N, C-alpha and C positions, 0 to 999 in steps of 0.2 A: 706298273700295270700294263699288261698286253692284252688287248681285247681278243677273245677267242673268235677265230674265223675271219679276222681282219688282216690286212696287209700292214705289218709293222712299219714297213718303209713309207707307206702313205702317212701314217701317224707321225713319223719322224720328219717328213717333209712339211706336214702341216705345222708341226712344232717350230721348225726353222722359220717358216713364213710368219707365224703369229709372233714369235719372239723377236723377229726382225722388225716388225712394225712397232712392237712395244719398246724395243731398244731405241728406235728412232724417236718416238714420241717422248721418251724419257730423256733423250739427248745424252745417252750414256757415253757415246764416242766423244762428244764435245766436252763432257765433264772429265773424262779420262785424260783428254788432251790438256785441259786446264790444270789439273792437279799433277800430272806427270811432266808437263811441258813438252810432250812429244806430240806435235801438231798433227802428225800423220794419223793418229787415232781418231781425229775428228771425222775423217773420211769413212770410218766404219759405219757411220749413221746412214750412208748412202744405200746400203742394202735394203733397209726397211723403208727408206724414202722412195726408192725407185723400182726395186725388183721383187719385193715380197708379195705385193698384191697381184702382180702378173703370175707369180707361181701359184697363188691361190686359184686364179682363173683356170690355169692349165689343170690343176688337181680337180677342180670342180667338173670340168668337161669329162675328164677321165672317170671320175667316180660315179657321176650320174649315168653315163653310158654303161659302165661296168655293171651297175646294179640292175640294168634292164636287158642285159645280154640274154638272160634266160628266156625272155619273150621272143627275142630275135631268133635265137637258136631253135625255138619251137615254131618259128614262122607265124607268130601271132602279132596282131596289132598291139600297140601300147595301151594298157588299160587306163584311160585318161582320168577317170574319177579317182581310182586308187592312187595314181601317180600324183595328181594335184593335191589330194588330201595329205599324202605322205610328205610332200614338199612343204606344204603349209605348216604342218606340225613340227617339221624339222627347223624351219626358219623363223616363223613369225612369233611364237610365244617367247623365246629368248630375246628376240629383237625388241618386242614390246616392253619386256622387263628392263632391258638396257636403255631404251628410250626414256622410260619414266624415271629410271635411276639417274640418268644424265641430267634430266630436267631438275630433279630434286637437288642434285649436287650443285648445279648452276645457281639455283635459288639460295641454297644454304651458304655458299661461298661468296657469291657476288650480289645476291639479292635480285637477280635477274630472272625473268620468266620469258619464254618464247611468245611471240605474237600468236594470235589465233590461227592465222594462215600458216605460219611456220609449223605449229603443232599439227595441224590437219595434214599438211604435206608429208610430214614425218610419220604420222599415224597411218597413213595410207602407203607409206614406204615409196613415195614419189619424189623425194628430195633430190635424187640423182638426175631428174629431168628439169630441175629448176635452178637457174643461175642465182636467184635470190636466196634460196634455202639449201644450196648444195652441201655445205658443211657447217651449218650454223650451230646446231645443238651438240653434235659429236662428229668430229672430223672424218671418222671412218664410215659413217652410216651411208654415205652415197654409194658405196660398193654393194650394199644390200639391195638397193634399187636395181643395179646392173645384174646382180645374181638372180634376183626374182625374174627379171626380164628374160634372162637366159633360160631359166626353168620353164617359163611360159611358152617360149618358141622351140624348145628342144623337141617336142613331139613332131614338129615339121621335119627336122633333121632325121628323126627316127623313121618317119613315114617314107622319106626318099630313100633312106638306107634299106628299108625292108622291101620296097617295091622295085628298087633298082639295084644299086651296089654301093659298097663303101666308097669307091672311087667317085661315083656319080654324086653321092651325098657331099663329099668333100669339095668337089669342083663347084657344086651348087653354092655352098657357103662361101667359097673363094670369090665367085662372081658377085655375090651379094655384098661382101665386104669391100672388094675393090670398087664397085660402083658407089657404095656409101662413102668411102674415103674420098673418092674423086669429087663427089657432090659437096661434101663438107669442107674439103680443101679450098674450094672456090667460093665458099660462103664467107661473107665479110664478118670479121670478128669471131675468132675461134674461142667459144666459151667452153667451160669444163663439161657441161652436159652434152655439147656437140662433140667434143673431143672423145668422150667416153661413151658415145652412143653405141648401143649393143650391136647394131649392124656393122659398125666399124670393126668391132672386136670378135664378131661371130665366128669367122674362120679360125682364128687362133684358139678360141674356146673349144670349137668342134675338133680342132687338131688333137686336143686331149682325148676326145671321144674316139678319134681314129686310133690313137695309141692303145686304148682299151680294147677296141674291136680287133685290132691286129696285134695282139699281145705276143711279143717275141723278145728274146734277149737283145741287148744292144748290138752284140756281135753279128746277129742275123740281120738286123735292120741295116747295118752298115755294109752288108754284102749287096744291097739293092742299089744300083747306080743312081736311080732317080732320087732315092731317099738321101744318099750321101751328097748328091749335087744340090738338093734343096737346102739341106742344113748348112752346107758350105756357103750357099748364097745368103742365107739368113745371117751367118756369122760375119760375112763381108759387109753386108748392108748395115748390120748392127754397128760395126766398127766405123764404117764410112759416114753414117748419118750423124754421128757424134761430132764430127768436125765440120759439118755443113753449117754455115752461119745462122740460119733461122731454125735449125735443128729438126724441122718437120715433125713436131710432137705427135701428130695424129698417126703417122707411120711408125714412129718410134714406139708408141704404145703397143702396137701389134707385134713388133719385133721383140719387145720386152717379154712377151709371153712365149713366143716361138723359140727364143734363145735358150729356154729352159729344157728343150727337148732332149738333148744328149745327156746333161746331168741327171735329168729325171729318169731316163731309161737306164742309166748306169746304176742309180740307186735301186730302182725296182729290180734290176737283174741280180742284185745281191740280197734279195729277200731271205733266201734260205740260209745264207751265211750269217747275216745279221741276226736272224732268229735263233740259230744254233749257238751264236756267241753272245747271247743276251747277257748284259751286265747291268749293274745298278744304274749307271748313267743312261743306258739305253732305255731302261724301264721308266726312269724319271721323264725322259724326253718323250717317250711313248704316251705317258699320262698327260703331259702338256699338249701333245698332239690331239689326244681324245677331247681335251677341254679347250682346244684352240679357238673354237667359235666364241665361247664365252670370254676367253682372254682377249680376242680381237674386239668384241663388242664393248667390254667393260673397262679395258685398261686405261683409256684416256680420262673418263670421269674419276676413276680411282686414283690416277696420278694427281689430278687437280685436288681431290679431297685430301690425299696424303700430304701434299705440299702445303695446303692451307692449314691443316691441323698442326703440322710440325712447326711451321713458322709462327703460328699464333700461340701455341701452348707449350712448346718445348724450349728450354733454355738454349741460347745460341751455341754454347760449346758442344751440346749434344745433338744439334740438328743434323750434322753430316752423317753420323752413324745411324740415326733414326731414319733419315731419308734413304740411306743405303739399305737398311733392313727392310724398308717398305718396298724396295724394288724386288726383293725376294718374296715378300709377303703377297704381292698382288697376284702372281700366278696361282698361289695357294688359295686365295680368296675366289679366284675365277674357277678353280676346280670345284668349289662348293656350289657355285652357280651351275656348273655342268651337271653335278650330281643331283641337285634338288630342283633346278629349273628346266634344264634340257632333257635329262634322262626320263622323267615321267612321260613327257610327250613323245620321246623316241620309242619308249615301250608301247605307247598307244598306237604309234605308227606301225609297229611290228604286228600288233594284234589285228589291226585292220588289214594288213597284207595277208596274214594267215587266214583270216575269215574270207577274204576275197578269193584266195586260192582254193 
């Protein structure tokens, strides 16, 4: 399935990121290493563990700004009411369904229920700001807190961009992120909420918005000396920081997003070629990309449920093939969530946008 009017390359990148996180939480690389005795395969889990979520953040900044360029090109302010309603309908209903499903799975498999405080923090999507509840119910839901926070402050970037310039808006976010990183770096005890504070990551997220605003093929971007120098600096810093003893994780998180710039632009630059050479695998991955949000939200409780049911009810000789079949079945189940949970609210969002226009 290729969505009409969308960028198929964006769907493919979303699929890569979502499948990477799913692959990591399913420990596919480690399982392959165990059964093939080729230990190098265990390292393939690293993509989902370290680099998939940063790719999501870059895609998020790109797509949010791309969808609002029509207002910028008309020199209009961002329609805040329409914008926030659209973001809410896109994010929260599937999130709430995933939250309740994860709680149900937790109770069914382990007989556990979250505390009242844990539930309320998650209900308000604030768990990413809490060390106590950061990843208690579903390990991936902390990123939804960060995404929502990015959406809340995006109009500030848009306003600076509209009244000033793209360069000024980018410099503004750079100053904010550098200041935030310096303050957090000197703070005793770097917690996950501090490490992934949105002001730390804001420049890298808005870098995706810059790429949408300055939409050019990779070859043209590389003809700009400052752009080439900046990306070379990112690559060098990315490589160097990995060998620093304390690893400077708060800086590494920023670089994990920025390092995707060149691969991202290369893929986007091949949009027409990929679309004209669409094959069955491309269409399958495009469908996974369309349903990537549901896959991202639901895959972990589905993995827990699959493993529990298999080990409890399936004879031991059949457990491995059933577990393997479940790996394929989970993206298909998440497609149903996309179709029946996400899509109705997405259509509602489009109706609201058309009415406002």
